[in-house]
C-alpha positions, 0 to 999 in steps of 0.5 A: 532449515525450515520455513514456514508461509504463515498465512497463505491465501490459495492464490499464493500458495499455489504459486509457492508451490509451482516456483519450488525448486530442488534443493530449496528449503523445506516450505510448510505451507499454512493454507489458512490466511485468517490466523491470529498473532497468537497463533505464530509459534503454534503455526512455525512450531520451531521453525527458522523462516517466517514468511508473512503476508499480512498477519501482525508479529507483536514483538511478544509473540515473537519471543515465544516463536522458538527457533526464529530468525528470519522473517520474509514480509511479502511487501514493504509495509512490515513497519505496519505489522512488526517492529522490526528493530525490537525484532532484531534485538531479539535476533530475528532480521526482517527482509523486505521485498520491494519493486514486485507490485510497482506496476499494479499499484500505479495501475490502481492509483490511476483508476482511483485517480479517474474513477474519483475525477469522474464520480463513477463509483458515486454515480455506480451507487446512486444508479443502483439505489434508483437514482439517476444522478449526473455529475460534472467530473474534473477532465484530467488532460491538462491537469497537474497531478503531484507525487508525495514520494519518488520510488518505483511505483510513483515513477510508473505513476508518472509514465501512465499520467504523462501518457495522458496529457497531464502535467507531473510534479512531485516532491521526495525526501531526498533528491531525485530526477525523472524525465517529464518530471518537475521535483520541488518542495513538499508545500509547492506540490500540495499548493499547485496539484489539482491532484495528490498521489501519496507514493512513501513508506510509512516510518517515524518521519512518515507517518502523520506527514500530510496534516490538517496544516498540509490539507489547507494548502491543496487547491480547493478541489483537490482529488487525493489518492493513497495507495501507500500507507493510511496512517501517512495522513491524518484521517480525521482532518482529511474526513473533515476536508471531504465534508466541507468540500476542499477536498473534492474526492478521495480514492483510498485503498489504504486506512488506519485500521484494516479491514475497515469497519463497516461502521466507519466515517469513511464508509458514509461519505459519498464522495470517497472511493474505496478499495479493499487494500488490493492495488497490488493484488495482480497475478503478474504482481503476486507471481513476482512476489512469491519468486522474490520470497524464494530468491530470500529464502535461498539466500538465508540458507546459503548464509 
């Protein structure tokens, strides 16, 4: 059984080669992270396993991939890049990798929170333009952090936030408990949090969950952090809330359109801190990710 890493950047390619073991399925690494969806059939060339980092796999393209039986997606957000149910109808199983970057993403969410609260990125931009911008920041010690969704990443965010003197409350779709965290209803979290941080998988139930009405329930002057998926939040409603000042600042790592176009409205709003869907990108997380991908491939071959 053959495998192809279809869209490897150089750092992931090097880790993939280093973690290969004797007896592993043959893995060909395509060192081109910029392939297009229509390139899949040629890149796979009949391989049964596709290891995918970020390239969309439309169902009509998958139909043309002769021999493809398994997609090992490097992360949990495959649904943003493909339709697992439709692929299953074609006999293609989609395998996800969970937990590999919980600490990395949590630290990024915390970094965005602190940067947003103290408007660091905005001051940096203004000073580079020759303006001595001095803004009052939000002091976070004693403030309430509301977590929307509570998995491994949110648990790490809670650990760090509790250690910095914040109160942490959370809502999750299924019952959860965690030391130091108060679980309550979603509307209660939104209404009582000084900072709201999104930590949900994207699916039919969570798409568009944070609506204009939900944002209206948030405190005026709230800081909004999203390191999950852009489509969970009504983007236009968020932009309107940022422009009105209802949302004081947003720290965003994810967007409806990626890469974010240079003329996108979010790039023109001063009270937004942007990062390029890179919360998970640390050497430690990449090591965990590729190790898990190899383990998936080994299990697939063993049946």
